[in-house]
C-alpha positions in Angstrom: 0.0 -0.1 0.2 1.4 3.3 -0.8 2.1 5.7 1.8 0.3 8.9 2.0 2.2 12.2 1.8 -0.4 14.8 1.9 -3.5 16.0 4.0 -5.6 18.9 2.4 -8.1 20.1 4.4 -11.5 22.5 3.2 -11.7 26.1 5.0 -14.1 24.5 7.2 -12.2 21.5 8.2 -9.2 24.0 9.3 -11.6 26.0 11.2 -13.1 23.0 13.3 -9.5 22.1 13.6 -8.8 25.2 14.8 -11.7 25.9 17.4 -11.1 22.3 19.1 -7.4 23.4 19.1 -8.2 26.5 20.9 -10.6 25.0 23.5 -13.8 27.4 21.8 -17.2 26.0 22.6 -19.3 29.2 21.8 -19.8 31.8 19.0 -19.8 32.1 15.4 -16.2 31.8 13.8 -14.5 32.0 10.5 -11.3 31.6 8.8 -9.2 34.6 7.8 -5.4 34.6 6.6 -2.8 36.8 6.5 -1.0 37.5 3.4 2.3 39.4 2.5 3.0 41.5 -0.6 6.1 42.1 -2.0 7.3 44.0 -5.6 9.9 42.7 -7.8 11.4 42.5 -11.3 11.1 39.4 -13.3 11.8 38.2 -16.8 15.0 40.2 -17.2 16.6 39.6 -20.6 19.5 37.4 -21.4 22.0 41.1 -21.6 19.9 42.2 -18.5 18.7 45.3 -20.2 15.0 44.5 -19.7 12.8 43.5 -17.0 8.9 43.5 -15.8 7.4 44.7 -12.8 5.7 41.9 -11.1 4.4 41.0 -7.4 4.6 38.1 -5.3 1.9 36.6 -2.7 3.2 34.9 0.7 0.9 32.9 2.8 2.1 34.2 6.4 -0.2 32.8 8.6 -4.4 31.8 9.4 -6.6 33.0 12.2 -9.9 32.4 13.2 -12.2 35.4 13.9 -15.3 35.6 16.2 -18.3 37.5 14.4 -21.5 38.5 16.3 -24.0 36.7 14.2 -23.8 33.9 11.7 -23.0 34.4 8.2 -22.9 31.8 5.1 -19.5 31.0 5.9 -19.6 30.8 9.6 -18.9 28.0 11.9 -21.1 27.6 15.0 -18.6 26.7 17.9 -21.4 24.9 19.6 -22.3 22.8 17.2 -18.9 21.5 16.0 -17.0 21.2 19.6 -20.0 21.1 22.3 
């Protein structure tokens, strides 16, 4: 049998895991990610006289955010982590 080398979580699954990890049992929560942005030059020509401006996005973290009322994408902690 092949060894499993990757696991993938949906946004909902990741939110539930984070709620359970922090011991949160109430409230409506949603997933939020932190992104870092940077500008750079790419695609230089062989002689170094041409470059194209570009942008890079880095994933720097994930968090859960409590909201006062349910939204279509929120998770009720009381239901998933009673």
